[in-house]
C-alpha positions in Angstrom: 16.1 -0.6 11.0 16.8 3.1 10.4 15.9 2.6 6.7 12.5 1.2 7.8 11.9 4.0 10.2 12.6 6.5 7.4 9.8 5.0 5.3 7.3 5.6 8.2 8.6 9.2 8.5 8.1 9.8 4.8 4.5 8.5 5.1 3.6 11.0 7.9 2.7 14.1 5.8 0.8 12.1 3.1 -1.0 10.3 5.9 -2.2 13.7 7.3 -3.4 14.5 3.8 -5.3 11.3 3.7 -7.0 12.2 7.0 -8.0 15.5 5.4 -9.4 13.7 2.4 -11.3 11.4 4.7 -12.8 14.4 6.5 -13.7 16.3 3.3 -15.4 13.2 1.8 -17.3 12.2 4.9 -20.4 14.4 4.3 -20.6 12.9 0.7 -20.4 9.4 2.1 -23.1 10.1 4.7 -25.4 11.6 2.1 -24.9 8.7 -0.3 -25.6 6.2 2.5 -28.7 8.2 3.6 -30.1 7.9 0.1 -29.9 4.2 0.5 -31.4 4.2 4.0 -28.1 3.2 5.5 -25.5 4.7 7.7 -21.9 4.1 8.8 -21.0 3.9 12.5 -17.9 5.3 14.2 -16.0 2.0 13.9 -16.4 1.9 10.2 -15.5 5.6 9.9 -12.4 4.9 12.0 -11.4 2.0 9.7 -11.9 4.2 6.7 -9.8 6.9 8.3 -6.9 4.5 8.8 -7.3 3.2 5.2 -7.3 6.8 3.7 -4.1 7.6 5.7 -2.4 4.4 4.8 -3.2 4.5 1.1 -2.0 8.1 0.8 1.3 7.2 2.5 1.7 4.1 0.3 1.1 6.1 -2.9 3.6 8.7 -1.8 6.3 6.1 -1.2 5.7 4.3 -4.4 4.7 6.9 -7.0 7.1 9.7 -6.3 10.6 9.7 -7.9 13.3 7.9 -5.9 15.5 11.0 -6.0 12.8 13.4 -4.7 14.5 13.9 -1.3 17.8 14.5 -3.0 16.2 17.1 -5.3 14.6 18.8 -2.3 18.0 19.1 -0.6 20.1 20.1 -3.6 17.8 21.3 -6.3 19.1 18.7 -8.7 17.7 15.5 -10.1 19.7 12.3 -10.2 17.4 11.1 -13.0 15.9 13.1 -15.9 12.4 14.0 -14.9 9.6 12.8 -17.2 11.7 10.3 -19.1 10.3 6.8 -18.7 12.1 3.4 -18.3 15.0 4.8 -16.3 14.4 2.4 -13.4 14.4 -0.9 -15.4 11.8 -3.5 -16.0 11.9 -7.1 -14.9 9.2 -9.5 -16.2 11.0 -12.7 -15.2 9.7 -14.0 -11.9 12.2 -14.3 -9.0 15.3 -13.9 -11.3 16.0 -10.3 -10.2 15.0 -11.0 -6.6 17.5 -13.9 -6.3 20.3 -11.7 -7.7 19.4 -8.9 -5.3 19.2 -11.2 -2.4 22.6 -12.7 -3.1 24.0 -9.2 -3.4 22.5 -8.0 -0.2 23.7 -11.0 1.8 27.2 -10.7 0.3 27.4 -7.0 1.4 25.5 -7.6 4.7 22.7 -5.2 3.6 20.1 -6.6 6.1 17.8 -3.6 6.0 17.6 -3.8 2.2 16.6 -7.5 2.5 13.9 -6.6 4.9 12.5 -3.7 2.8 12.6 -5.5 -0.5 11.3 -8.9 0.5 9.2 -9.1 3.7 8.6 -5.4 3.4 6.9 -5.8 0.0 4.5 -8.3 1.6 3.8 -6.4 4.8 3.3 -3.1 3.0 0.2 -4.5 1.3 -1.3 -6.4 4.3 -3.5 -3.5 5.2 -5.0 -3.4 1.7 -6.2 -7.0 1.9 -7.3 -6.5 5.5 -9.4 -3.4 4.9 -10.8 -4.8 1.7 -12.3 -7.6 3.7 -13.3 -5.5 6.7 -15.1 -2.8 4.8 -16.8 -5.1 2.2 -20.5 -5.9 2.5 -19.7 -9.4 1.2 -16.0 -10.1 2.0 -14.4 -12.7 -0.2 -10.7 -13.7 -0.4 -10.7 -13.3 -4.2 -12.0 -9.7 -3.9 -9.3 -8.8 -1.5 -6.7 -10.4 -3.7 -8.0 -8.7 -6.9 -8.0 -5.3 -5.2 -4.5 -5.7 -4.0 -3.2 -7.1 -7.3 -4.9 -4.2 -9.2 -3.4 -1.6 -6.9 0.1 -3.2 -7.1 -0.2 -3.4 -10.9 -1.2 0.2 -11.2 1.8 1.2 -9.0 4.3 -1.0 -11.0 3.1 0.4 -14.3 3.2 4.0 -13.0 6.7 3.5 -11.7 7.9 3.2 -15.3 7.5 7.0 -15.6 9.1 8.0 -12.3 12.5 6.3 -12.6 11.6 3.4 -10.3 12.1 -0.2 -11.1 9.1 -2.1 -12.4 9.3 -5.7 -11.2 6.9 -8.6 -11.5 8.3 -9.9 -8.2 6.9 -6.9 -6.4 3.5 -7.6 -7.9 3.7 -11.2 -6.6 4.9 -10.2 -3.2 2.3 -7.4 -2.9 -0.5 -9.7 -3.9 0.7 -12.2 -1.3 0.5 -9.5 1.2 -3.1 -8.9 0.2 -3.9 -12.5 0.7 -2.3 -12.6 4.1 -4.1 -9.3 5.0 -7.5 -11.0 4.2 -6.4 -13.9 6.4 -5.9 -11.4 9.3 -9.4 -10.1 8.6 -10.8 -13.7 8.9 -8.8 -14.1 12.2 -10.3 -10.9 13.5 -13.8 -11.9 12.5 -13.3 -15.2 14.5 -11.8 -13.4 17.5 -14.1 -10.4 17.6 -17.1 -10.7 15.3 -18.8 -7.8 17.0 -16.1 -5.4 16.0 -16.3 -6.6 12.4 -20.1 -6.1 12.4 -19.6 -2.5 13.7 -17.4 -1.8 10.7 -20.1 -2.7 8.3 -22.7 -0.4 6.8 -26.1 -0.6 8.5 
């Protein structure tokens, strides 16, 4: 579980940067909505704040080199900066995941199992959830498409930062987006008033 906690710690500073971006962009959002004769209430702005913070944290975790912390401690890179394809590419669905799962079980690496499998789903739950919550016309396929596009962007970018690019991550991330939209539908059933307050008016 310490591995999982370290991910949340790494997301802290980028999340603060996300909050700053939210604050800086808020007047622009208000002006644009005013031109349309609309406005955003505090519930919507709060949801946007959480989304800004989460996305910045997510991008920091996935788009920075895996040896960045090592470099900050020692001044040396484990991988050659700027050289693509150092992390490997897997385009065969589930083949690499099965191999990794067997390796992790054999070596009792339970935290790695959590991070690489359920973690890849859970990490993208908020994307599908907020895509539904903040949309004027929420549709499951929109949430799925947004999640898949973001995941595809990340996987392609990782080619250039010595991270592994894996079609299984794309599949698991997209599944997370679908489940996230399902959570939005559940919230809309439980508390439709809150969902309405998150819409533009």
